[in-house]
Backbone as XML, in Angstrom:
<?xml version="1.0"?>
<chain id="A" units="angstrom">
  <residue number="1" name="MET">
    <atom name="N" x="-23.934" y="-19.067" z="-26.172"/>
    <atom name="CA" x="-23.853" y="-17.969" z="-25.585"/>
    <atom name="C" x="-22.749" y="-17.554" z="-24.681"/>
  </residue>
  <residue number="2" name="GLU">
    <atom name="N" x="-22.012" y="-16.435" z="-24.895"/>
    <atom name="CA" x="-20.959" y="-16.238" z="-24.167"/>
    <atom name="C" x="-21.010" y="-15.932" z="-22.777"/>
  </residue>
  <residue number="3" name="PRO">
    <atom name="N" x="-20.114" y="-16.352" z="-21.912"/>
    <atom name="CA" x="-20.365" y="-15.985" z="-20.556"/>
    <atom name="C" x="-20.219" y="-14.685" z="-20.071"/>
  </residue>
  <residue number="4" name="MET">
    <atom name="N" x="-20.850" y="-14.405" z="-18.908"/>
    <atom name="CA" x="-21.016" y="-12.705" z="-18.484"/>
    <atom name="C" x="-19.475" y="-12.551" z="-17.936"/>
  </residue>
  <residue number="5" name="LYS">
    <atom name="N" x="-19.130" y="-11.087" z="-18.543"/>
    <atom name="CA" x="-17.878" y="-10.693" z="-18.210"/>
    <atom name="C" x="-18.116" y="-9.584" z="-17.137"/>
  </residue>
  <residue number="6" name="PHE">
    <atom name="N" x="-16.905" y="-9.506" z="-16.159"/>
    <atom name="CA" x="-16.939" y="-8.588" z="-15.124"/>
    <atom name="C" x="-15.988" y="-7.712" z="-14.977"/>
  </residue>
  <residue number="7" name="CYS">
    <atom name="N" x="-16.080" y="-6.424" z="-14.605"/>
    <atom name="CA" x="-15.007" y="-5.703" z="-14.420"/>
    <atom name="C" x="-14.137" y="-6.100" z="-13.501"/>
  </residue>
  <residue number="8" name="GLN">
    <atom name="N" x="-12.565" y="-6.065" z="-14.155"/>
    <atom name="CA" x="-11.639" y="-6.879" z="-13.382"/>
    <atom name="C" x="-10.852" y="-5.682" z="-12.265"/>
  </residue>
  <residue number="9" name="SER">
    <atom name="N" x="-11.721" y="-4.954" z="-11.652"/>
    <atom name="CA" x="-11.337" y="-3.943" z="-10.842"/>
    <atom name="C" x="-12.435" y="-4.037" z="-9.707"/>
  </residue>
  <residue number="10" name="CYS">
    <atom name="N" x="-13.563" y="-4.135" z="-9.902"/>
    <atom name="CA" x="-14.862" y="-3.762" z="-9.187"/>
    <atom name="C" x="-15.793" y="-4.992" z="-9.213"/>
  </residue>
  <residue number="11" name="ARG">
    <atom name="N" x="-15.882" y="-6.038" z="-10.097"/>
    <atom name="CA" x="-16.741" y="-6.840" z="-10.276"/>
    <atom name="C" x="-17.980" y="-6.560" z="-10.909"/>
  </residue>
  <residue number="12" name="MET">
    <atom name="N" x="-18.156" y="-5.510" z="-11.243"/>
    <atom name="CA" x="-19.547" y="-4.944" z="-12.026"/>
    <atom name="C" x="-19.548" y="-5.656" z="-13.267"/>
  </residue>
  <residue number="13" name="PRO">
    <atom name="N" x="-21.080" y="-6.137" z="-13.641"/>
    <atom name="CA" x="-21.007" y="-6.843" z="-14.743"/>
    <atom name="C" x="-20.873" y="-5.742" z="-15.997"/>
  </residue>
  <residue number="14" name="LEU">
    <atom name="N" x="-20.059" y="-6.557" z="-16.840"/>
    <atom name="CA" x="-19.582" y="-5.570" z="-18.193"/>
    <atom name="C" x="-20.584" y="-5.688" z="-19.408"/>
  </residue>
  <residue number="15" name="SER">
    <atom name="N" x="-20.539" y="-4.637" z="-19.943"/>
    <atom name="CA" x="-21.507" y="-4.613" z="-21.131"/>
    <atom name="C" x="-20.694" y="-3.409" z="-21.912"/>
  </residue>
  <residue number="16" name="ASP">
    <atom name="N" x="-20.979" y="-3.548" z="-23.357"/>
    <atom name="CA" x="-20.369" y="-2.186" z="-24.046"/>
    <atom name="C" x="-20.393" y="-1.043" z="-23.750"/>
  </residue>
  <residue number="17" name="TYR">
    <atom name="N" x="-21.569" y="-0.646" z="-22.997"/>
    <atom name="CA" x="-22.167" y="0.676" z="-22.907"/>
    <atom name="C" x="-21.402" y="1.143" z="-21.506"/>
  </residue>
  <residue number="18" name="ILE">
    <atom name="N" x="-20.828" y="0.204" z="-20.437"/>
    <atom name="CA" x="-20.589" y="0.507" z="-19.282"/>
    <atom name="C" x="-18.945" y="0.465" z="-19.416"/>
  </residue>
  <residue number="19" name="ARG">
    <atom name="N" x="-18.337" y="0.019" z="-20.452"/>
    <atom name="CA" x="-16.824" y="-0.401" z="-20.353"/>
    <atom name="C" x="-15.960" y="0.903" z="-20.384"/>
  </residue>
  <residue number="20" name="GLY">
    <atom name="N" x="-14.816" y="0.960" z="-19.613"/>
    <atom name="CA" x="-14.079" y="2.122" z="-19.546"/>
    <atom name="C" x="-13.416" y="2.281" z="-20.900"/>
  </residue>
  <residue number="21" name="THR">
    <atom name="N" x="-12.523" y="3.225" z="-20.797"/>
    <atom name="CA" x="-11.601" y="3.737" z="-22.041"/>
    <atom name="C" x="-10.223" y="3.590" z="-22.078"/>
  </residue>
  <residue number="22" name="GLU">
    <atom name="N" x="-9.524" y="3.072" z="-23.129"/>
    <atom name="CA" x="-8.192" y="3.189" z="-22.891"/>
    <atom name="C" x="-7.664" y="4.507" z="-23.489"/>
  </residue>
  <residue number="23" name="ARG">
    <atom name="N" x="-6.436" y="4.746" z="-23.596"/>
    <atom name="CA" x="-5.781" y="6.168" z="-23.892"/>
    <atom name="C" x="-6.139" y="6.223" z="-25.477"/>
  </residue>
  <residue number="24" name="ASP">
    <atom name="N" x="-6.273" y="5.569" z="-26.190"/>
    <atom name="CA" x="-6.543" y="5.783" z="-27.787"/>
    <atom name="C" x="-8.210" y="5.877" z="-27.823"/>
  </residue>
  <residue number="25" name="GLY">
    <atom name="N" x="-8.895" y="5.939" z="-26.669"/>
    <atom name="CA" x="-10.390" y="6.138" z="-26.893"/>
    <atom name="C" x="-11.246" y="4.766" z="-27.063"/>
  </residue>
  <residue number="26" name="SER">
    <atom name="N" x="-10.589" y="3.784" z="-27.167"/>
    <atom name="CA" x="-11.279" y="2.521" z="-27.472"/>
    <atom name="C" x="-11.645" y="1.984" z="-26.099"/>
  </residue>
  <residue number="27" name="LYS">
    <atom name="N" x="-12.684" y="0.997" z="-26.237"/>
    <atom name="CA" x="-13.442" y="0.518" z="-24.877"/>
    <atom name="C" x="-12.512" y="-0.457" z="-24.529"/>
  </residue>
  <residue number="28" name="SER">
    <atom name="N" x="-12.483" y="-0.428" z="-22.830"/>
    <atom name="CA" x="-11.578" y="-1.263" z="-22.394"/>
    <atom name="C" x="-11.997" y="-2.824" z="-22.372"/>
  </residue>
  <residue number="29" name="ALA">
    <atom name="N" x="-11.328" y="-3.694" z="-22.416"/>
    <atom name="CA" x="-11.648" y="-5.178" z="-22.481"/>
    <atom name="C" x="-11.896" y="-5.713" z="-21.056"/>
  </residue>
  <residue number="30" name="ASP">
    <atom name="N" x="-11.479" y="-5.356" z="-20.019"/>
    <atom name="CA" x="-11.390" y="-5.638" z="-18.819"/>
    <atom name="C" x="-11.950" y="-4.849" z="-17.545"/>
  </residue>
  <residue number="31" name="TYR">
    <atom name="N" x="-12.278" y="-3.337" z="-18.011"/>
    <atom name="CA" x="-12.732" y="-2.553" z="-16.899"/>
    <atom name="C" x="-13.901" y="-1.857" z="-17.521"/>
  </residue>
  <residue number="32" name="CYS">
    <atom name="N" x="-14.646" y="-1.356" z="-16.110"/>
    <atom name="CA" x="-15.771" y="-0.527" z="-16.471"/>
    <atom name="C" x="-15.357" y="0.806" z="-16.269"/>
  </residue>
  <residue number="33" name="ILE">
    <atom name="N" x="-16.394" y="2.044" z="-16.733"/>
    <atom name="CA" x="-16.216" y="3.314" z="-16.810"/>
    <atom name="C" x="-15.820" y="3.801" z="-15.330"/>
  </residue>
  <residue number="34" name="SER">
    <atom name="N" x="-16.430" y="3.161" z="-14.216"/>
    <atom name="CA" x="-16.358" y="3.795" z="-13.041"/>
    <atom name="C" x="-14.907" y="3.525" z="-12.430"/>
  </residue>
  <residue number="35" name="CYS">
    <atom name="N" x="-14.263" y="2.619" z="-13.087"/>
    <atom name="CA" x="-12.800" y="2.188" z="-12.640"/>
    <atom name="C" x="-11.704" y="2.560" z="-13.288"/>
  </residue>
  <residue number="36" name="TYR">
    <atom name="N" x="-12.171" y="2.946" z="-14.754"/>
    <atom name="CA" x="-11.128" y="2.904" z="-15.757"/>
    <atom name="C" x="-11.590" y="3.851" z="-16.813"/>
  </residue>
  <residue number="37" name="GLU">
    <atom name="N" x="-10.421" y="5.145" z="-16.950"/>
    <atom name="CA" x="-11.112" y="5.883" z="-18.091"/>
    <atom name="C" x="-9.481" y="6.412" z="-18.777"/>
  </residue>
  <residue number="38" name="ASN">
    <atom name="N" x="-9.450" y="6.629" z="-19.961"/>
    <atom name="CA" x="-8.215" y="7.025" z="-20.703"/>
    <atom name="C" x="-6.949" y="6.434" z="-20.386"/>
  </residue>
  <residue number="39" name="GLY">
    <atom name="N" x="-7.181" y="4.915" z="-20.018"/>
    <atom name="CA" x="-6.241" y="4.090" z="-19.908"/>
    <atom name="C" x="-5.566" y="3.996" z="-18.420"/>
  </residue>
  <residue number="40" name="GLU">
    <atom name="N" x="-6.365" y="4.702" z="-17.486"/>
    <atom name="CA" x="-5.670" y="4.623" z="-16.099"/>
    <atom name="C" x="-7.277" y="4.614" z="-15.052"/>
  </residue>
  <residue number="41" name="PHE">
    <atom name="N" x="-6.725" y="3.887" z="-14.000"/>
    <atom name="CA" x="-7.651" y="3.862" z="-12.934"/>
    <atom name="C" x="-8.190" y="5.000" z="-12.595"/>
  </residue>
  <residue number="42" name="THR">
    <atom name="N" x="-9.514" y="5.286" z="-12.212"/>
    <atom name="CA" x="-10.117" y="6.511" z="-11.985"/>
    <atom name="C" x="-9.753" y="6.572" z="-10.299"/>
  </residue>
  <residue number="43" name="GLN">
    <atom name="N" x="-9.575" y="5.649" z="-9.442"/>
    <atom name="CA" x="-9.105" y="5.616" z="-8.059"/>
    <atom name="C" x="-8.061" y="4.919" z="-7.690"/>
  </residue>
  <residue number="44" name="ASP">
    <atom name="N" x="-7.606" y="5.753" z="-6.664"/>
    <atom name="CA" x="-6.169" y="5.173" z="-6.298"/>
    <atom name="C" x="-6.682" y="4.518" z="-4.956"/>
  </residue>
  <residue number="45" name="CYS">
    <atom name="N" x="-7.045" y="3.286" z="-4.798"/>
    <atom name="CA" x="-7.431" y="2.646" z="-3.722"/>
    <atom name="C" x="-6.811" y="1.234" z="-3.367"/>
  </residue>
  <residue number="46" name="THR">
    <atom name="N" x="-7.178" y="0.569" z="-2.020"/>
    <atom name="CA" x="-6.708" y="-0.570" z="-1.952"/>
    <atom name="C" x="-7.807" y="-1.613" z="-2.496"/>
  </residue>
  <residue number="47" name="MET">
    <atom name="N" x="-7.629" y="-2.845" z="-2.437"/>
    <atom name="CA" x="-8.581" y="-3.751" z="-2.612"/>
    <atom name="C" x="-9.533" y="-3.906" z="-1.510"/>
  </residue>
  <residue number="48" name="GLU">
    <atom name="N" x="-9.425" y="-3.690" z="-0.173"/>
    <atom name="CA" x="-10.246" y="-3.730" z="0.637"/>
    <atom name="C" x="-11.154" y="-2.423" z="0.735"/>
  </residue>
  <residue number="49" name="GLU">
    <atom name="N" x="-10.446" y="-1.396" z="0.154"/>
    <atom name="CA" x="-11.433" y="0.148" z="0.097"/>
    <atom name="C" x="-12.426" y="-0.258" z="-0.838"/>
  </residue>
  <residue number="50" name="MET">
    <atom name="N" x="-11.999" y="-0.746" z="-2.157"/>
    <atom name="CA" x="-13.039" y="-1.190" z="-3.081"/>
    <atom name="C" x="-14.150" y="-2.119" z="-2.807"/>
  </residue>
  <residue number="51" name="ILE">
    <atom name="N" x="-13.647" y="-3.182" z="-1.800"/>
    <atom name="CA" x="-14.683" y="-4.029" z="-1.450"/>
    <atom name="C" x="-15.841" y="-3.301" z="-0.524"/>
  </residue>
  <residue number="52" name="LEU">
    <atom name="N" x="-15.345" y="-2.415" z="0.525"/>
    <atom name="CA" x="-16.159" y="-1.730" z="0.983"/>
    <atom name="C" x="-17.246" y="-0.498" z="0.251"/>
  </residue>
  <residue number="53" name="GLN">
    <atom name="N" x="-16.361" y="-0.130" z="-0.748"/>
    <atom name="CA" x="-17.244" y="0.834" z="-1.629"/>
    <atom name="C" x="-18.075" y="0.027" z="-2.504"/>
  </residue>
  <residue number="54" name="ARG">
    <atom name="N" x="-17.922" y="-1.217" z="-2.618"/>
    <atom name="CA" x="-18.969" y="-1.949" z="-3.570"/>
    <atom name="C" x="-19.929" y="-2.760" z="-2.900"/>
  </residue>
  <residue number="55" name="ALA">
    <atom name="N" x="-19.757" y="-3.093" z="-1.737"/>
    <atom name="CA" x="-20.477" y="-4.243" z="-1.215"/>
    <atom name="C" x="-21.889" y="-3.621" z="-0.741"/>
  </residue>
  <residue number="56" name="PRO">
    <atom name="N" x="-22.211" y="-2.490" z="-0.838"/>
    <atom name="CA" x="-23.717" y="-1.794" z="-0.568"/>
    <atom name="C" x="-24.376" y="-2.205" z="-2.117"/>
  </residue>
  <residue number="57" name="LEU">
    <atom name="N" x="-23.694" y="-1.773" z="-3.047"/>
    <atom name="CA" x="-24.113" y="-2.227" z="-4.688"/>
    <atom name="C" x="-24.443" y="-3.521" z="-4.639"/>
  </residue>
  <residue number="58" name="PHE">
    <atom name="N" x="-23.469" y="-4.333" z="-4.168"/>
    <atom name="CA" x="-23.521" y="-5.647" z="-4.476"/>
    <atom name="C" x="-24.675" y="-6.353" z="-3.604"/>
  </residue>
  <residue number="59" name="ALA">
    <atom name="N" x="-24.983" y="-5.876" z="-2.414"/>
    <atom name="CA" x="-26.153" y="-6.357" z="-1.374"/>
    <atom name="C" x="-27.344" y="-5.976" z="-1.912"/>
  </residue>
  <residue number="60" name="ASP">
    <atom name="N" x="-27.311" y="-4.764" z="-2.611"/>
    <atom name="CA" x="-28.734" y="-4.158" z="-3.042"/>
    <atom name="C" x="-29.121" y="-5.034" z="-4.129"/>
  </residue>
  <residue number="61" name="SER">
    <atom name="N" x="-28.223" y="-5.253" z="-5.059"/>
    <atom name="CA" x="-28.645" y="-5.998" z="-6.260"/>
    <atom name="C" x="-28.801" y="-7.788" z="-5.964"/>
  </residue>
  <residue number="62" name="ASN">
    <atom name="N" x="-28.464" y="-8.268" z="-4.548"/>
    <atom name="CA" x="-29.057" y="-9.376" z="-4.232"/>
    <atom name="C" x="-29.841" y="-9.120" z="-2.987"/>
  </residue>
  <residue number="63" name="PRO">
    <atom name="N" x="-31.030" y="-9.146" z="-3.173"/>
    <atom name="CA" x="-31.936" y="-9.083" z="-1.933"/>
    <atom name="C" x="-31.888" y="-9.770" z="-0.792"/>
  </residue>
  <residue number="64" name="ASP">
    <atom name="N" x="-31.491" y="-10.985" z="-0.873"/>
    <atom name="CA" x="-31.187" y="-11.923" z="0.125"/>
    <atom name="C" x="-30.068" y="-11.929" z="0.953"/>
  </residue>
  <residue number="65" name="MET">
    <atom name="N" x="-29.238" y="-11.026" z="0.395"/>
    <atom name="CA" x="-27.917" y="-10.621" z="1.046"/>
    <atom name="C" x="-27.636" y="-9.654" z="2.035"/>
  </residue>
  <residue number="66" name="SER">
    <atom name="N" x="-27.135" y="-9.680" z="3.010"/>
    <atom name="CA" x="-26.760" y="-8.636" z="4.032"/>
    <atom name="C" x="-25.270" y="-8.046" z="3.535"/>
  </residue>
  <residue number="67" name="PHE">
    <atom name="N" x="-25.104" y="-6.856" z="3.991"/>
    <atom name="CA" x="-24.012" y="-5.967" z="3.716"/>
    <atom name="C" x="-22.761" y="-6.729" z="4.079"/>
  </residue>
  <residue number="68" name="GLU">
    <atom name="N" x="-22.924" y="-7.759" z="5.385"/>
    <atom name="CA" x="-21.750" y="-8.178" z="5.706"/>
    <atom name="C" x="-21.394" y="-9.449" z="4.887"/>
  </residue>
  <residue number="69" name="GLU">
    <atom name="N" x="-22.460" y="-10.095" z="4.310"/>
    <atom name="CA" x="-22.498" y="-11.336" z="3.319"/>
    <atom name="C" x="-21.787" y="-10.909" z="2.236"/>
  </residue>
  <residue number="70" name="ALA">
    <atom name="N" x="-22.308" y="-9.450" z="1.793"/>
    <atom name="CA" x="-21.586" y="-9.058" z="0.418"/>
    <atom name="C" x="-20.141" y="-8.707" z="0.627"/>
  </residue>
  <residue number="71" name="VAL">
    <atom name="N" x="-19.644" y="-8.363" z="1.843"/>
    <atom name="CA" x="-18.186" y="-8.054" z="1.964"/>
    <atom name="C" x="-17.512" y="-9.263" z="2.203"/>
  </residue>
  <residue number="72" name="ALA">
    <atom name="N" x="-18.146" y="-10.216" z="2.819"/>
    <atom name="CA" x="-17.349" y="-11.674" z="2.782"/>
    <atom name="C" x="-17.234" y="-12.135" z="1.588"/>
  </residue>
  <residue number="73" name="LEU">
    <atom name="N" x="-18.407" y="-12.304" z="0.481"/>
    <atom name="CA" x="-18.326" y="-12.638" z="-0.622"/>
    <atom name="C" x="-17.309" y="-11.978" z="-1.591"/>
  </residue>
  <residue number="74" name="LEU">
    <atom name="N" x="-17.215" y="-10.730" z="-1.678"/>
    <atom name="CA" x="-16.360" y="-9.796" z="-2.288"/>
    <atom name="C" x="-14.783" y="-10.129" z="-1.820"/>
  </residue>
  <residue number="75" name="ARG">
    <atom name="N" x="-14.755" y="-10.297" z="-0.617"/>
    <atom name="CA" x="-13.290" y="-10.640" z="-0.328"/>
    <atom name="C" x="-12.764" y="-12.015" z="-0.712"/>
  </residue>
  <residue number="76" name="GLU">
    <atom name="N" x="-13.835" y="-13.034" z="-1.127"/>
    <atom name="CA" x="-13.476" y="-14.182" z="-1.700"/>
    <atom name="C" x="-13.057" y="-13.696" z="-3.387"/>
  </residue>
  <residue number="77" name="LEU">
    <atom name="N" x="-13.792" y="-13.067" z="-3.917"/>
    <atom name="CA" x="-13.887" y="-12.928" z="-5.360"/>
    <atom name="C" x="-12.799" y="-11.726" z="-5.943"/>
  </residue>
  <residue number="78" name="MET">
    <atom name="N" x="-12.632" y="-10.827" z="-4.939"/>
    <atom name="CA" x="-11.881" y="-9.745" z="-5.695"/>
    <atom name="C" x="-10.367" y="-9.935" z="-5.884"/>
  </residue>
  <residue number="79" name="PRO">
    <atom name="N" x="-9.886" y="-10.956" z="-4.903"/>
    <atom name="CA" x="-8.413" y="-11.266" z="-5.078"/>
    <atom name="C" x="-8.028" y="-11.886" z="-6.732"/>
  </residue>
  <residue number="80" name="GLN">
    <atom name="N" x="-9.247" y="-12.507" z="-7.152"/>
    <atom name="CA" x="-9.189" y="-13.367" z="-8.457"/>
    <atom name="C" x="-9.147" y="-12.268" z="-9.679"/>
  </residue>
  <residue number="81" name="LEU">
    <atom name="N" x="-9.526" y="-11.250" z="-9.455"/>
    <atom name="CA" x="-9.722" y="-10.127" z="-10.336"/>
    <atom name="C" x="-8.363" y="-9.482" z="-10.755"/>
  </residue>
  <residue number="82" name="LYS">
    <atom name="N" x="-8.085" y="-9.240" z="-12.166"/>
    <atom name="CA" x="-6.888" y="-8.793" z="-12.726"/>
    <atom name="C" x="-6.180" y="-7.659" z="-12.023"/>
  </residue>
  <residue number="83" name="ARG">
    <atom name="N" x="-6.783" y="-6.609" z="-11.572"/>
    <atom name="CA" x="-6.357" y="-5.571" z="-10.972"/>
    <atom name="C" x="-5.617" y="-5.886" z="-9.525"/>
  </residue>
  <residue number="84" name="TRP">
    <atom name="N" x="-6.405" y="-6.921" z="-8.867"/>
    <atom name="CA" x="-5.844" y="-6.982" z="-7.621"/>
    <atom name="C" x="-4.967" y="-8.412" z="-7.515"/>
  </residue>
  <residue number="85" name="LYS">
    <atom name="N" x="-4.921" y="-9.252" z="-8.545"/>
    <atom name="CA" x="-3.703" y="-10.248" z="-8.736"/>
    <atom name="C" x="-2.432" y="-9.785" z="-8.658"/>
  </residue>
  <residue number="86" name="ARG">
    <atom name="N" x="-2.213" y="-8.565" z="-9.255"/>
    <atom name="CA" x="-0.917" y="-8.125" z="-9.167"/>
    <atom name="C" x="-0.565" y="-7.265" z="-7.972"/>
  </residue>
  <residue number="87" name="VAL">
    <atom name="N" x="-1.569" y="-6.855" z="-7.281"/>
    <atom name="CA" x="-1.263" y="-6.022" z="-5.827"/>
    <atom name="C" x="-1.826" y="-6.838" z="-4.854"/>
  </residue>
  <residue number="88" name="ARG">
    <atom name="N" x="-1.238" y="-7.749" z="-4.018"/>
    <atom name="CA" x="-1.753" y="-8.464" z="-2.953"/>
    <atom name="C" x="-2.052" y="-7.405" z="-1.845"/>
  </residue>
  <residue number="89" name="GLN">
    <atom name="N" x="-3.331" y="-7.550" z="-1.204"/>
    <atom name="CA" x="-3.602" y="-6.627" z="-0.123"/>
    <atom name="C" x="-3.288" y="-7.245" z="1.084"/>
  </residue>
</chain>
């Protein structure tokens, strides 16, 4: 079984139906539709802004995790993602 892939911008689990699109209309290998459409990022934001935006969703999907714990974990994970490796916050 292939390991789970995550959006390289927000860390949402990637599946075919949630993948963003490249300029030519093909599915993105790296980004979800919330973060990437037509070959461009949908939001001009910092990594910290993305963390604060995604932390509530992350905490909601992990019932034993508080918002603060989600923020702390995302601060560890996000710098490893392709989008944020290029731009250090």
